[in-house]
Backbone as XML, in Angstrom:
<?xml version="1.0"?>
<chain id="A" units="angstrom">
  <residue number="1" name="MET">
    <atom name="N" x="107.628" y="226.715" z="75.765"/>
    <atom name="CA" x="107.648" y="225.511" z="76.574"/>
    <atom name="C" x="109.010" y="224.852" z="76.409"/>
  </residue>
  <residue number="2" name="SER">
    <atom name="N" x="109.601" y="224.496" z="77.487"/>
    <atom name="CA" x="110.931" y="223.896" z="77.421"/>
    <atom name="C" x="110.836" y="222.437" z="76.994"/>
  </residue>
  <residue number="3" name="ARG">
    <atom name="N" x="111.934" y="221.939" z="76.543"/>
    <atom name="CA" x="111.980" y="220.534" z="76.116"/>
    <atom name="C" x="111.681" y="219.589" z="77.272"/>
  </residue>
  <residue number="4" name="ALA">
    <atom name="N" x="112.143" y="219.899" z="78.452"/>
    <atom name="CA" x="111.915" y="219.051" z="79.619"/>
    <atom name="C" x="110.418" y="218.967" z="79.934"/>
  </residue>
  <residue number="5" name="LEU">
    <atom name="N" x="109.741" y="220.109" z="79.870"/>
    <atom name="CA" x="108.289" y="220.104" z="80.115"/>
    <atom name="C" x="107.557" y="219.333" z="79.019"/>
  </residue>
  <residue number="6" name="LEU">
    <atom name="N" x="107.994" y="219.517" z="77.795"/>
    <atom name="CA" x="107.386" y="218.810" z="76.679"/>
    <atom name="C" x="107.579" y="217.296" z="76.817"/>
  </residue>
  <residue number="7" name="ARG">
    <atom name="N" x="108.794" y="216.877" z="77.191"/>
    <atom name="CA" x="109.057" y="215.451" z="77.404"/>
    <atom name="C" x="108.189" y="214.898" z="78.525"/>
  </residue>
  <residue number="8" name="ALA">
    <atom name="N" x="108.064" y="215.652" z="79.588"/>
    <atom name="CA" x="107.244" y="215.212" z="80.718"/>
    <atom name="C" x="105.782" y="215.086" z="80.304"/>
  </residue>
  <residue number="9" name="GLU">
    <atom name="N" x="105.301" y="216.022" z="79.518"/>
    <atom name="CA" x="103.912" y="215.959" z="79.060"/>
    <atom name="C" x="103.687" y="214.768" z="78.125"/>
  </residue>
  <residue number="10" name="VAL">
    <atom name="N" x="104.640" y="214.536" z="77.224"/>
    <atom name="CA" x="104.544" y="213.396" z="76.310"/>
    <atom name="C" x="104.554" y="212.089" z="77.111"/>
  </residue>
  <residue number="11" name="ALA">
    <atom name="N" x="105.421" y="212.019" z="78.108"/>
    <atom name="CA" x="105.496" y="210.814" z="78.945"/>
    <atom name="C" x="104.179" y="210.598" z="79.687"/>
  </residue>
  <residue number="12" name="ALA">
    <atom name="N" x="103.578" y="211.667" z="80.189"/>
    <atom name="CA" x="102.308" y="211.554" z="80.907"/>
    <atom name="C" x="101.199" y="211.091" z="79.965"/>
  </residue>
  <residue number="13" name="VAL">
    <atom name="N" x="101.158" y="211.639" z="78.773"/>
    <atom name="CA" x="100.153" y="211.231" z="77.787"/>
    <atom name="C" x="100.353" y="209.766" z="77.421"/>
  </residue>
  <residue number="14" name="ARG">
    <atom name="N" x="101.599" y="209.356" z="77.251"/>
    <atom name="CA" x="101.892" y="207.967" z="76.907"/>
    <atom name="C" x="101.445" y="207.024" z="78.032"/>
  </residue>
  <residue number="15" name="ARG">
    <atom name="N" x="101.733" y="207.389" z="79.285"/>
    <atom name="CA" x="101.317" y="206.568" z="80.431"/>
    <atom name="C" x="99.798" y="206.442" z="80.485"/>
  </residue>
  <residue number="16" name="ASP">
    <atom name="N" x="99.113" y="207.545" z="80.265"/>
    <atom name="CA" x="97.645" y="207.515" z="80.273"/>
    <atom name="C" x="97.104" y="206.620" z="79.164"/>
  </residue>
  <residue number="17" name="ALA">
    <atom name="N" x="97.720" y="206.716" z="77.996"/>
    <atom name="CA" x="97.276" y="205.904" z="76.859"/>
    <atom name="C" x="97.505" y="204.420" z="77.139"/>
  </residue>
  <residue number="18" name="VAL">
    <atom name="N" x="98.653" y="204.092" z="77.688"/>
    <atom name="CA" x="98.950" y="202.692" z="78.009"/>
    <atom name="C" x="97.990" y="202.183" z="79.078"/>
  </residue>
  <residue number="19" name="ALA">
    <atom name="N" x="97.710" y="203.011" z="80.064"/>
    <atom name="CA" x="96.777" y="202.610" z="81.123"/>
    <atom name="C" x="95.388" y="202.358" z="80.548"/>
  </residue>
  <residue number="20" name="ARG">
    <atom name="N" x="94.950" y="203.211" z="79.630"/>
    <atom name="CA" x="93.624" y="203.014" z="79.020"/>
    <atom name="C" x="93.589" y="201.752" z="78.175"/>
  </residue>
  <residue number="21" name="VAL">
    <atom name="N" x="94.653" y="201.513" z="77.421"/>
    <atom name="CA" x="94.708" y="200.317" z="76.579"/>
    <atom name="C" x="94.695" y="199.072" z="77.464"/>
  </residue>
  <residue number="22" name="THR">
    <atom name="N" x="95.449" y="199.094" z="78.554"/>
    <atom name="CA" x="95.472" y="197.961" z="79.476"/>
    <atom name="C" x="94.093" y="197.740" z="80.079"/>
  </residue>
  <residue number="23" name="GLU">
    <atom name="N" x="93.424" y="198.804" z="80.450"/>
    <atom name="CA" x="92.084" y="198.701" z="81.015"/>
    <atom name="C" x="91.110" y="198.114" z="80.001"/>
  </residue>
  <residue number="24" name="VAL">
    <atom name="N" x="91.195" y="198.559" z="78.770"/>
    <atom name="CA" x="90.324" y="198.034" z="77.712"/>
    <atom name="C" x="90.636" y="196.562" z="77.465"/>
  </residue>
  <residue number="25" name="ASP">
    <atom name="N" x="91.916" y="196.202" z="77.455"/>
    <atom name="CA" x="92.295" y="194.798" z="77.267"/>
    <atom name="C" x="91.698" y="193.919" z="78.364"/>
  </residue>
  <residue number="26" name="LEU">
    <atom name="N" x="91.734" y="194.397" z="79.599"/>
    <atom name="CA" x="91.154" y="193.642" z="80.703"/>
    <atom name="C" x="89.639" y="193.519" z="80.557"/>
  </residue>
  <residue number="27" name="LEU">
    <atom name="N" x="88.992" y="194.594" z="80.135"/>
    <atom name="CA" x="87.547" y="194.546" z="79.916"/>
    <atom name="C" x="87.181" y="193.569" z="78.804"/>
  </residue>
  <residue number="28" name="VAL">
    <atom name="N" x="87.951" y="193.589" z="77.738"/>
    <atom name="CA" x="87.699" y="192.680" z="76.619"/>
    <atom name="C" x="87.876" y="191.235" z="77.071"/>
  </residue>
  <residue number="29" name="ALA">
    <atom name="N" x="88.922" y="190.962" z="77.835"/>
    <atom name="CA" x="89.147" y="189.601" z="78.331"/>
    <atom name="C" x="87.999" y="189.163" z="79.240"/>
  </residue>
  <residue number="30" name="ALA">
    <atom name="N" x="87.548" y="190.057" z="80.104"/>
    <atom name="CA" x="86.435" y="189.730" z="81.000"/>
    <atom name="C" x="85.153" y="189.473" z="80.205"/>
  </residue>
  <residue number="31" name="LEU">
    <atom name="N" x="84.902" y="190.278" z="79.181"/>
    <atom name="CA" x="83.713" y="190.072" z="78.346"/>
    <atom name="C" x="83.786" y="188.757" z="77.583"/>
  </residue>
  <residue number="32" name="ARG">
    <atom name="N" x="84.966" y="188.413" z="77.092"/>
    <atom name="CA" x="85.121" y="187.139" z="76.377"/>
    <atom name="C" x="84.860" y="185.962" z="77.312"/>
  </residue>
  <residue number="33" name="ASP">
    <atom name="N" x="85.373" y="186.036" z="78.535"/>
    <atom name="CA" x="85.103" y="184.982" z="79.515"/>
    <atom name="C" x="83.603" y="184.885" z="79.794"/>
  </residue>
  <residue number="34" name="HIS">
    <atom name="N" x="82.972" y="186.025" z="79.951"/>
    <atom name="CA" x="81.541" y="186.049" z="80.229"/>
    <atom name="C" x="80.752" y="185.458" z="79.059"/>
  </residue>
  <residue number="35" name="ILE">
    <atom name="N" x="81.151" y="185.789" z="77.850"/>
    <atom name="CA" x="80.489" y="185.254" z="76.661"/>
    <atom name="C" x="80.649" y="183.736" z="76.611"/>
  </residue>
  <residue number="36" name="ARG">
    <atom name="N" x="81.849" y="183.229" z="76.927"/>
    <atom name="CA" x="82.056" y="181.774" z="76.945"/>
    <atom name="C" x="81.168" y="181.108" z="77.996"/>
  </residue>
  <residue number="37" name="ASP">
    <atom name="N" x="81.056" y="181.735" z="79.161"/>
    <atom name="CA" x="80.178" y="181.201" z="80.205"/>
    <atom name="C" x="78.721" y="181.180" z="79.742"/>
  </residue>
  <residue number="38" name="LEU">
    <atom name="N" x="78.294" y="182.252" z="79.099"/>
    <atom name="CA" x="76.919" y="182.314" z="78.602"/>
    <atom name="C" x="76.674" y="181.272" z="77.514"/>
  </residue>
  <residue number="39" name="GLN">
    <atom name="N" x="77.656" y="181.070" z="76.649"/>
    <atom name="CA" x="77.502" y="180.067" z="75.591"/>
    <atom name="C" x="77.421" y="178.662" z="76.181"/>
  </residue>
  <residue number="40" name="ALA">
    <atom name="N" x="78.227" y="178.390" z="77.203"/>
    <atom name="CA" x="78.172" y="177.080" z="77.855"/>
    <atom name="C" x="76.813" y="176.873" z="78.521"/>
  </residue>
  <residue number="41" name="GLU">
    <atom name="N" x="76.303" y="177.910" z="79.170"/>
    <atom name="CA" x="74.984" y="177.825" z="79.801"/>
    <atom name="C" x="73.894" y="177.630" z="78.750"/>
  </residue>
  <residue number="42" name="ARG">
    <atom name="N" x="74.001" y="178.340" z="77.626"/>
    <atom name="CA" x="73.046" y="178.167" z="76.532"/>
    <atom name="C" x="73.063" y="176.726" z="76.027"/>
  </residue>
  <residue number="43" name="ASP">
    <atom name="N" x="74.254" y="176.168" z="75.831"/>
    <atom name="CA" x="74.359" y="174.796" z="75.334"/>
    <atom name="C" x="73.785" y="173.800" z="76.338"/>
  </residue>
  <residue number="44" name="ARG">
    <atom name="N" x="74.028" y="174.037" z="77.630"/>
    <atom name="CA" x="73.489" y="173.165" z="78.663"/>
    <atom name="C" x="71.961" y="173.220" z="78.668"/>
  </residue>
  <residue number="45" name="LEU">
    <atom name="N" x="71.418" y="174.436" z="78.553"/>
    <atom name="CA" x="69.962" y="174.589" z="78.544"/>
    <atom name="C" x="69.333" y="173.976" z="77.291"/>
  </residue>
  <residue number="46" name="ARG">
    <atom name="N" x="70.007" y="174.105" z="76.162"/>
    <atom name="CA" x="69.486" y="173.482" z="74.934"/>
    <atom name="C" x="69.458" y="171.964" z="75.064"/>
  </residue>
  <residue number="47" name="ALA">
    <atom name="N" x="70.510" y="171.401" z="75.649"/>
    <atom name="CA" x="70.556" y="169.950" z="75.839"/>
    <atom name="C" x="69.450" y="169.509" z="76.791"/>
  </residue>
  <residue number="48" name="GLU">
    <atom name="N" x="69.242" y="170.275" z="77.850"/>
    <atom name="CA" x="68.167" y="169.959" z="78.801"/>
    <atom name="C" x="66.810" y="170.048" z="78.121"/>
  </residue>
  <residue number="49" name="LEU">
    <atom name="N" x="66.602" y="171.067" z="77.315"/>
    <atom name="CA" x="65.341" y="171.222" z="76.590"/>
    <atom name="C" x="65.121" y="170.043" z="75.639"/>
  </residue>
  <residue number="50" name="HIS">
    <atom name="N" x="66.166" y="169.652" z="74.941"/>
    <atom name="CA" x="66.071" y="168.513" z="74.021"/>
    <atom name="C" x="65.704" y="167.241" z="74.789"/>
  </residue>
  <residue number="51" name="ARG">
    <atom name="N" x="66.338" y="167.019" z="75.933"/>
    <atom name="CA" x="66.051" y="165.842" z="76.740"/>
    <atom name="C" x="64.605" y="165.849" z="77.232"/>
  </residue>
  <residue number="52" name="LEU">
    <atom name="N" x="64.151" y="167.014" z="77.716"/>
    <atom name="CA" x="62.778" y="167.104" z="78.212"/>
    <atom name="C" x="61.752" y="166.915" z="77.099"/>
  </residue>
  <residue number="53" name="ARG">
    <atom name="N" x="62.036" y="167.443" z="75.928"/>
    <atom name="CA" x="61.117" y="167.253" z="74.799"/>
    <atom name="C" x="61.041" y="165.784" z="74.406"/>
  </residue>
  <residue number="54" name="ALA">
    <atom name="N" x="62.193" y="165.118" z="74.438"/>
    <atom name="CA" x="62.206" y="163.693" z="74.100"/>
    <atom name="C" x="61.417" y="162.898" z="75.140"/>
  </residue>
  <residue number="55" name="GLU">
    <atom name="N" x="61.584" y="163.235" z="76.415"/>
    <atom name="CA" x="60.815" y="162.565" z="77.472"/>
    <atom name="C" x="59.315" y="162.792" z="77.297"/>
  </residue>
  <residue number="56" name="ARG">
    <atom name="N" x="58.947" y="164.037" z="76.998"/>
    <atom name="CA" x="57.525" y="164.346" z="76.822"/>
    <atom name="C" x="56.959" y="163.611" z="75.610"/>
  </residue>
  <residue number="57" name="ALA">
    <atom name="N" x="57.727" y="163.566" z="74.528"/>
    <atom name="CA" x="57.257" y="162.865" z="73.335"/>
    <atom name="C" x="57.051" y="161.383" z="73.638"/>
  </residue>
  <residue number="58" name="LEU">
    <atom name="N" x="57.925" y="160.808" z="74.427"/>
    <atom name="CA" x="57.788" y="159.402" z="74.781"/>
    <atom name="C" x="56.604" y="159.189" z="75.717"/>
  </residue>
  <residue number="59" name="ALA">
    <atom name="N" x="56.414" y="160.107" z="76.662"/>
    <atom name="CA" x="55.318" y="159.972" z="77.631"/>
    <atom name="C" x="53.957" y="160.154" z="76.980"/>
  </residue>
  <residue number="60" name="THR">
    <atom name="N" x="53.872" y="160.951" z="75.948"/>
    <atom name="CA" x="52.582" y="161.219" z="75.297"/>
    <atom name="C" x="52.377" y="160.398" z="74.039"/>
  </residue>
  <residue number="61" name="ALA">
    <atom name="N" x="53.284" y="159.489" z="73.765"/>
    <atom name="CA" x="53.174" y="158.685" z="72.541"/>
    <atom name="C" x="51.980" y="157.741" z="72.651"/>
  </residue>
  <residue number="62" name="SER">
    <atom name="N" x="51.095" y="157.808" z="71.675"/>
    <atom name="CA" x="49.899" y="156.955" z="71.709"/>
    <atom name="C" x="50.239" y="155.519" z="71.349"/>
  </residue>
  <residue number="63" name="TRP">
    <atom name="N" x="51.305" y="155.300" z="70.640"/>
    <atom name="CA" x="51.659" y="153.947" z="70.238"/>
    <atom name="C" x="52.251" y="153.150" z="71.394"/>
  </residue>
  <residue number="64" name="LEU">
    <atom name="N" x="52.778" y="153.834" z="72.413"/>
    <atom name="CA" x="53.451" y="153.116" z="73.484"/>
    <atom name="C" x="52.503" y="152.211" z="74.271"/>
  </residue>
  <residue number="65" name="PRO">
    <atom name="N" x="51.349" y="152.709" z="74.732"/>
    <atom name="CA" x="50.450" y="151.801" z="75.476"/>
    <atom name="C" x="49.967" y="150.622" z="74.613"/>
  </residue>
  <residue number="66" name="ARG">
    <atom name="N" x="49.692" y="150.855" z="73.339"/>
    <atom name="CA" x="49.252" y="149.776" z="72.461"/>
    <atom name="C" x="50.358" y="148.740" z="72.321"/>
  </residue>
  <residue number="67" name="GLY">
    <atom name="N" x="51.594" y="149.223" z="72.250"/>
    <atom name="CA" x="52.716" y="148.285" z="72.088"/>
    <atom name="C" x="53.014" y="147.497" z="73.348"/>
  </residue>
  <residue number="68" name="LEU">
    <atom name="N" x="52.576" y="147.981" z="74.508"/>
    <atom name="CA" x="52.841" y="147.283" z="75.756"/>
    <atom name="C" x="51.774" y="146.261" z="76.107"/>
  </residue>
  <residue number="69" name="ARG">
    <atom name="N" x="50.602" y="146.345" z="75.451"/>
    <atom name="CA" x="49.532" y="145.363" z="75.709"/>
    <atom name="C" x="49.928" y="144.002" z="75.153"/>
  </residue>
  <residue number="70" name="GLY">
    <atom name="N" x="49.489" y="142.997" z="75.847"/>
    <atom name="CA" x="49.768" y="141.650" z="75.354"/>
    <atom name="C" x="48.916" y="141.304" z="74.165"/>
  </residue>
  <residue number="71" name="GLN">
    <atom name="N" x="49.307" y="140.239" z="73.489"/>
    <atom name="CA" x="48.513" y="139.800" z="72.343"/>
    <atom name="C" x="47.312" y="139.024" z="72.811"/>
  </residue>
  <residue number="72" name="HIS">
    <atom name="N" x="46.238" y="139.066" z="72.058"/>
    <atom name="CA" x="44.987" y="138.389" z="72.427"/>
    <atom name="C" x="44.943" y="136.991" z="71.872"/>
  </residue>
</chain>
């Protein structure tokens, strides 16, 4: 194999490797963005759940109606 062919093959392998690394880097960046979006959605849903639980606890509180009645 001549040196020119060997250089060309090495260059082709290097280009392929760089292309794969770039592709993986893009995939990793996309996954990180997706994970951040999912975490934000999780936090939003947790806050909503907390708010709804607090509302339900207040609505079902037995002390609330007694506290709203006037004194005799």
